[in-house]
ZANUVEX-128008 format. One record per residue: residue number from 0; residue in three letters; x, y, z of N, C-alpha, C in turn. Coordinates in pm, 1 decimal, m for minus. Each point is the difference from the previous one (the first is absolute). Last residue first. Layout:
# ZANUVEX-128008
+-----+-----+----------+----------+----------+----------+----------+----------+----------+----------+----------+
!   i !  aa !       nx !       ny !       nz !      cax !      cay !      caz !       cx !       cy !       cz !
+-----+-----+----------+----------+----------+----------+----------+----------+----------+----------+----------+
! NUM ! ALA !        X !        Y !        Z !        X !        Y !        Z !        X !        Y !        Z !
...
+-----+-----+----------+----------+----------+----------+----------+----------+----------+----------+----------+
//
This chain:
# ZANUVEX-128008
+-----+-----+----------+----------+----------+----------+----------+----------+----------+----------+----------+
!   i !  aa !       nx !       ny !       nz !      cax !      cay !      caz !       cx !       cy !       cz !
+-----+-----+----------+----------+----------+----------+----------+----------+----------+----------+----------+
!  78 ! UNK !  m1724.6 !   2841.5 !    323.3 !     41.1 !   m139.4 !    m12.9 !    113.9 !    m28.4 !     95.1 !
!  77 ! UNK !   m164.2 !    439.0 !    m33.8 !   m101.1 !    m84.6 !     61.1 !     33.7 !   m147.8 !     m9.2 !
!  76 ! UNK !    270.0 !    330.6 !   m215.2 !     19.7 !      2.7 !    144.4 !   m100.0 !    m88.9 !     72.9 !
!  75 ! UNK !    m43.0 !     61.3 !   m467.1 !    119.4 !    m78.2 !     30.1 !     22.9 !     m6.5 !    150.7 !
!  74 ! UNK !   m348.2 !    273.0 !   m158.2 !    m33.3 !   m140.9 !    m22.7 !    117.7 !    m90.0 !     33.4 !
!  73 ! UNK !     67.7 !    466.2 !     11.5 !    m83.0 !    m43.4 !    112.4 !    m35.9 !   m147.3 !    m13.4 !
!  72 ! UNK !    228.0 !    201.1 !   m356.0 !     88.8 !    m12.1 !    114.9 !    m75.2 !    m47.9 !    124.0 !
!  71 ! UNK !   m247.6 !     97.0 !   m387.1 !     82.0 !   m119.6 !    m19.6 !     92.7 !    m23.2 !    117.9 !
!  70 ! UNK !   m254.8 !    395.3 !     m3.6 !    m88.0 !   m115.4 !     17.2 !     77.8 !   m130.7 !    m15.0 !
!  69 ! UNK !    214.2 !    412.2 !    m87.6 !    m13.1 !    m21.5 !    144.7 !    m90.5 !   m119.7 !     28.2 !
!  68 ! UNK !    269.4 !     m5.9 !   m458.5 !    m99.2 !     87.8 !     61.1 !     m6.9 !    m29.3 !    149.7 !
!  67 ! UNK !    459.2 !    m85.2 !   m280.8 !   m131.5 !    m55.2 !     29.3 !    m92.3 !    105.1 !     59.3 !
!  66 ! UNK !    455.0 !    m23.6 !   m349.8 !    m55.4 !     61.7 !    120.1 !   m142.5 !    m49.6 !     18.9 !
!  65 ! UNK !    451.4 !   m217.3 !   m249.3 !   m140.9 !     33.1 !    m15.7 !    m51.3 !     55.3 !    132.2 !
!  64 ! UNK !    512.4 !    m10.7 !   m235.2 !    m82.0 !    m41.9 !    112.5 !   m142.4 !     48.9 !    m20.9 !
!  63 ! UNK !    336.1 !   m123.7 !   m408.6 !    m40.9 !    111.2 !     85.0 !    m86.2 !    m52.6 !    113.6 !
!  62 ! UNK !    184.6 !   m310.1 !   m295.2 !    102.8 !    103.6 !    m12.0 !    m32.1 !    122.1 !     85.3 !
!  61 ! UNK !   m144.0 !   m511.9 !    124.4 !    m46.6 !    110.8 !    m83.1 !    106.9 !    109.6 !     m2.4 !
!  60 ! UNK !     71.2 !   m548.1 !     69.5 !     m2.0 !    128.8 !     67.8 !    m44.5 !    107.7 !    m97.8 !
!  59 ! UNK !   m132.1 !   m533.0 !      3.2 !     74.5 !    100.4 !    m74.3 !    m10.0 !    131.9 !     75.2 !
!  58 ! UNK !    m93.5 !   m568.1 !     54.3 !     m3.3 !    129.4 !     66.2 !     89.4 !     94.4 !    m78.5 !
!  57 ! UNK !   m282.0 !   m508.4 !    m76.0 !    110.3 !     91.6 !    m27.8 !    m23.2 !    131.2 !     72.3 !
!  56 ! UNK !   m165.3 !   m572.5 !    m13.1 !    m21.3 !    140.7 !     34.7 !    124.2 !     83.3 !    m28.7 !
!  55 ! UNK !    m64.0 !   m492.1 !    m37.4 !     m2.6 !     81.3 !   m121.5 !    m16.8 !    149.6 !     27.7 !
!  54 ! UNK !     m7.1 !   m340.9 !    342.8 !    133.0 !     m8.6 !    m62.1 !      8.8 !     84.4 !   m126.8 !
!  53 ! UNK !   m349.2 !    177.0 !    346.5 !     26.5 !   m135.5 !    m47.7 !    140.1 !     m1.9 !    m61.3 !
!  52 ! UNK !   m309.0 !    323.1 !    380.4 !     96.3 !    m13.3 !   m108.8 !     16.4 !   m147.7 !    m36.5 !
!  51 ! UNK !   m444.1 !    240.5 !    216.2 !    111.7 !    m89.1 !     29.6 !     91.2 !     m6.6 !   m122.8 !
!  50 ! UNK !   m434.0 !    311.3 !    256.2 !     75.0 !    m38.3 !   m119.5 !    118.2 !    m85.9 !     42.9 !
!  49 ! UNK !   m510.6 !     69.8 !    245.1 !    140.1 !     41.5 !     m6.1 !     59.2 !    m40.1 !   m134.5 !
!  48 ! UNK !   m480.1 !     13.5 !    353.0 !     49.1 !     m0.7 !   m137.8 !    144.2 !     51.4 !      0.6 !
!  47 ! UNK !   m216.4 !   m262.8 !    428.3 !     m4.0 !    130.5 !    m65.5 !     51.0 !    m17.2 !   m143.2 !
!  46 ! UNK !    m63.1 !   m381.0 !    271.1 !    m47.9 !     95.7 !     99.3 !     m6.1 !    142.3 !    m54.2 !
!  45 ! UNK !    193.4 !   m262.0 !   m327.9 !     10.6 !    m76.4 !    123.4 !    m26.7 !     98.6 !    112.1 !
!  44 ! UNK !     46.1 !    m10.0 !   m573.8 !    m93.1 !     28.5 !    108.4 !     29.9 !    m94.2 !    115.0 !
!  43 ! UNK !    261.0 !    223.3 !   m483.7 !    m33.8 !   m108.6 !     90.5 !    m98.6 !     46.2 !    105.9 !
!  42 ! UNK !    255.6 !    125.0 !   m518.2 !    m92.3 !     42.5 !    104.8 !    m34.6 !   m121.8 !     84.4 !
!  41 ! UNK !    462.6 !    101.7 !   m296.4 !   m119.6 !    m82.9 !     13.6 !    m85.3 !     54.4 !    114.6 !
!  40 ! UNK !    388.0 !    216.6 !   m374.2 !    m34.9 !    m31.9 !    138.4 !   m127.3 !    m83.1 !      1.2 !
!  39 ! UNK !    284.5 !    225.5 !   m372.0 !    m13.4 !   m145.2 !     18.2 !    m20.3 !    m37.6 !    146.8 !
!  38 ! UNK !    202.8 !    476.2 !    m41.6 !    m73.9 !    m74.7 !   m101.3 !      1.9 !   m148.6 !     33.4 !
!  37 ! UNK !    105.8 !    547.5 !    201.5 !     m2.1 !   m143.6 !     26.8 !    m80.7 !    m67.6 !   m110.0 !
!  36 ! UNK !    279.9 !    486.6 !     93.4 !   m101.6 !    m63.6 !    m81.8 !     12.5 !   m149.9 !     25.5 !
!  35 ! UNK !    149.9 !    443.6 !    327.6 !     30.5 !   m119.2 !    m79.2 !   m119.3 !    m39.4 !    m85.6 !
!  34 ! UNK !    242.2 !    410.0 !    357.5 !   m109.6 !    m37.4 !    m89.5 !     43.4 !   m113.8 !    m91.2 !
!  33 ! UNK !    150.0 !    156.2 !    533.6 !     36.0 !      9.9 !   m142.3 !   m118.0 !    m49.4 !    m82.4 !
!  32 ! UNK !     34.3 !     m5.9 !    496.8 !    m19.0 !    134.9 !    m53.9 !     47.9 !     18.4 !   m144.6 !
!  31 ! UNK !    201.9 !   m422.5 !    245.6 !   m111.1 !     80.4 !     48.1 !     m0.1 !    138.0 !    m66.5 !
!  30 ! UNK !    213.5 !   m420.4 !   m254.9 !     33.3 !     87.5 !    111.9 !   m122.8 !     81.8 !     35.5 !
!  29 ! UNK !    158.9 !   m483.2 !   m305.9 !    m90.2 !    109.3 !     36.2 !     50.8 !     76.5 !    121.6 !
!  28 ! UNK !    208.6 !   m396.5 !   m201.1 !    m25.7 !     88.9 !   m112.7 !    m88.5 !    118.8 !     34.6 !
!  27 ! UNK !    131.4 !   m387.0 !    285.0 !    109.1 !     96.8 !    m14.0 !    m22.7 !    101.4 !   m112.1 !
!  26 ! UNK !   m310.1 !   m359.1 !     73.8 !      2.3 !     86.0 !    118.6 !    106.0 !    108.6 !    m13.4 !
!  25 ! UNK !    m62.1 !   m366.2 !   m314.9 !    m77.4 !    121.3 !    m26.4 !      8.7 !     98.9 !    116.3 !
!  24 ! UNK !    193.7 !   m447.9 !     11.2 !     82.2 !    101.8 !    m65.8 !    m74.7 !    130.4 !    m27.3 !
!  23 ! UNK !   m268.3 !   m314.7 !    310.4 !    140.3 !    m22.6 !    m32.0 !     71.2 !    119.7 !    m62.4 !
!  22 ! UNK !   m526.2 !     58.9 !     11.7 !     81.4 !   m111.6 !     47.6 !    145.3 !     14.2 !    m43.8 !
!  21 ! UNK !   m508.0 !    296.8 !    102.5 !    108.7 !    m30.8 !    m92.9 !     93.6 !    m99.5 !     66.8 !
!  20 ! UNK !   m536.3 !    215.6 !     48.4 !    104.0 !    m86.9 !     54.2 !    102.7 !    m27.0 !   m108.9 !
!  19 ! UNK !   m385.0 !    404.5 !    107.8 !     71.0 !    m79.3 !   m101.1 !    106.5 !    m81.7 !     70.7 !
!  18 ! UNK !   m487.8 !    318.6 !    116.6 !    123.8 !    m69.0 !     37.1 !     56.3 !    m80.8 !   m116.9 !
!  17 ! UNK !   m287.9 !    460.3 !    m65.3 !    m18.6 !   m144.1 !     16.7 !    132.8 !    m62.2 !     43.6 !
!  16 ! UNK !   m305.7 !    500.8 !   m120.8 !    120.5 !    m61.7 !     55.2 !    m29.9 !   m147.5 !     22.3 !
!  15 ! UNK !   m213.8 !    418.2 !   m352.4 !    m11.6 !    m86.1 !    118.1 !    137.4 !    m44.1 !     49.7 !
!  14 ! UNK !    m87.3 !    322.6 !   m373.3 !   m134.1 !    m49.5 !     30.3 !    m11.1 !    m76.9 !    131.2 !
!  13 ! UNK !    405.8 !    191.8 !   m215.9 !    m93.6 !    110.6 !     18.8 !   m139.6 !    m45.7 !     41.7 !
!  12 ! UNK !    392.7 !   m319.6 !    139.6 !     m9.3 !     80.7 !   m121.1 !   m104.6 !    107.7 !     24.5 !
!  11 ! UNK !    333.4 !   m378.3 !    299.0 !   m103.9 !    102.4 !     m8.7 !      3.1 !     61.7 !   m139.1 !
!  10 ! UNK !    182.1 !   m449.8 !    341.7 !     17.8 !     79.3 !   m121.3 !   m123.5 !     88.4 !    m18.6 !
!   9 ! UNK !    276.1 !   m282.6 !    406.2 !   m127.2 !     63.4 !    m32.9 !     25.9 !     83.9 !   m124.4 !
!   8 ! UNK !    260.3 !   m468.3 !    182.2 !      1.7 !    143.3 !    m27.1 !   m142.9 !     49.5 !    m10.2 !
!   7 ! UNK !    297.8 !   m453.4 !    200.2 !   m128.4 !     56.9 !    m37.5 !     12.0 !    151.1 !    m10.7 !
!   6 ! UNK !    346.3 !   m455.8 !    m42.1 !    m17.9 !    137.7 !     45.8 !   m137.0 !     48.3 !    m46.5 !
!   5 ! UNK !    352.9 !   m475.2 !     61.7 !   m127.3 !     56.7 !    m41.3 !    m11.6 !    140.0 !     57.8 !
!   4 ! UNK !    358.9 !   m456.7 !    m93.2 !    m15.3 !    135.0 !     52.3 !   m127.0 !     59.4 !    m59.7 !
!   3 ! UNK !    100.3 !   m539.2 !     88.5 !    m10.5 !    108.2 !    m96.6 !    m11.5 !    133.6 !     72.4 !
!   2 ! UNK !    209.7 !   m526.6 !     98.8 !    m75.0 !    112.8 !     52.7 !      3.5 !    112.7 !   m101.5 !
!   1 ! UNK !     34.2 !   m545.2 !    m87.8 !     68.6 !    128.0 !     m7.4 !    m89.1 !    107.5 !     60.2 !
!   0 ! UNK !     62.1 !   m576.7 !     19.9 !    m82.5 !    119.8 !      0.0 !     85.5 !    124.3 !      0.0 !
+-----+-----+----------+----------+----------+----------+----------+----------+----------+----------+----------+
//
């Protein structure tokens, strides 16, 4: 058995906030307060709706930081 590294993030856009679980090598690709484009994520349900990274998931850093509305920031804080 191999132990896997797991990290739960809260991702936010202009409409909502949702938890995202990323694994292993993806953890080192993200930093707090930066803007990213996530692709090939899977939606899951276990007591709540969340996103989960898969082996095909990709993370791309955005060239410019995206500024969020106060409503989006509040939604992230509530999670």
